[in-house]
C-alpha positions in Angstrom: 0.4 0.1 -0.1 1.4 3.5 -0.8 1.5 6.3 1.8 0.4 9.4 1.0 3.8 12.0 0.7 3.3 15.2 2.1 6.3 17.3 2.2 7.3 20.3 4.6 10.0 22.5 2.9 12.3 24.7 5.2 12.8 27.3 2.9 9.0 27.8 3.5 9.5 29.1 7.4 13.2 30.8 9.4 11.1 30.6 12.6 8.2 28.5 14.6 5.3 30.9 13.6 6.3 30.6 9.9 6.7 26.2 10.7 2.8 26.1 11.6 2.1 28.5 9.4 4.0 26.0 6.8 2.5 22.6 8.2 -1.3 24.6 8.2 -0.3 24.7 4.3 0.5 21.0 3.7 -1.8 19.0 6.6 -4.4 21.2 6.5 -7.4 22.4 3.5 -11.1 24.1 3.4 -10.9 24.4 7.5 -12.7 27.0 7.7 -11.0 27.6 11.8 -7.9 28.7 12.4 -5.3 26.0 14.0 -3.7 26.0 16.7 0.2 26.8 16.6 1.4 25.1 19.6 3.1 21.2 19.5 -0.2 19.6 20.7 -1.9 20.9 17.7 1.5 19.9 15.7 1.0 16.5 16.7 -2.9 16.5 16.2 -2.4 17.4 12.6 -0.1 14.7 11.9 -2.9 12.3 12.9 -5.0 13.3 9.8 -9.0 14.6 9.7 -8.1 17.7 8.9 -8.9 18.0 4.8 -5.5 16.8 3.4 -4.9 13.0 5.0 -7.6 10.8 6.6 -7.7 10.2 10.8 -4.9 7.6 11.3 -3.8 7.0 7.8 -0.7 6.5 7.8 1.7 8.9 5.7 5.3 9.8 4.7 6.1 12.7 6.0 8.8 14.7 4.2 11.2 17.2 5.6 12.9 19.2 2.9 16.0 21.0 4.1 16.2 20.5 6.9 19.1 21.6 8.3 18.8 24.9 8.0 15.5 24.3 9.8 17.6 22.8 12.6 20.1 26.1 12.5 16.7 28.4 12.7 14.7 26.8 14.8 18.3 26.6 17.5 16.3 28.5 21.1 15.6 26.1 23.3 12.7 24.9 24.6 12.3 22.6 27.9 15.6 21.3 27.9 15.8 21.3 23.8 16.3 23.6 20.9 12.5 23.8 18.5 14.2 22.0 16.7 14.8 18.8 18.3 11.4 19.1 19.9 9.3 18.7 16.8 11.3 16.1 15.4 10.7 14.3 19.1 6.7 15.2 18.1 8.1 13.3 14.5 9.3 10.5 15.7 6.8 9.6 18.6 4.7 9.7 15.9 6.0 7.3 13.9 7.4 5.3 16.5 2.7 5.4 17.0 2.4 4.0 13.2 4.7 1.1 13.8 3.2 0.1 16.6 -0.3 0.6 16.3 -3.2 -0.9 14.6 -6.6 0.8 11.9 -9.2 2.4 14.4 -5.8 3.1 17.1 -6.2 -1.2 18.1 -2.3 -2.1 19.0 -1.3 -4.8 17.2 
């Protein structure tokens, strides 16, 4: 089964607010409300159901120009950089998909 590929492009942002705008552009579609611009909302958007991919649909997420993002998002947040926090959220998302089947039932 081919996964839908969604690309975040590090050239489209240089700070956290712009990152959240990029995420809105690639993970949402036709919403009549604004998403939260915070780490929890980013995690929620990865789960789907916001117009681009279905809730609990596994996706392939590509972060182009991530080295630029690593430099741009180097402010500290709770003991790690913002970039590291975002990567941690992505790793958690990938871990959930490796260990959870459809409808959220553990394999």
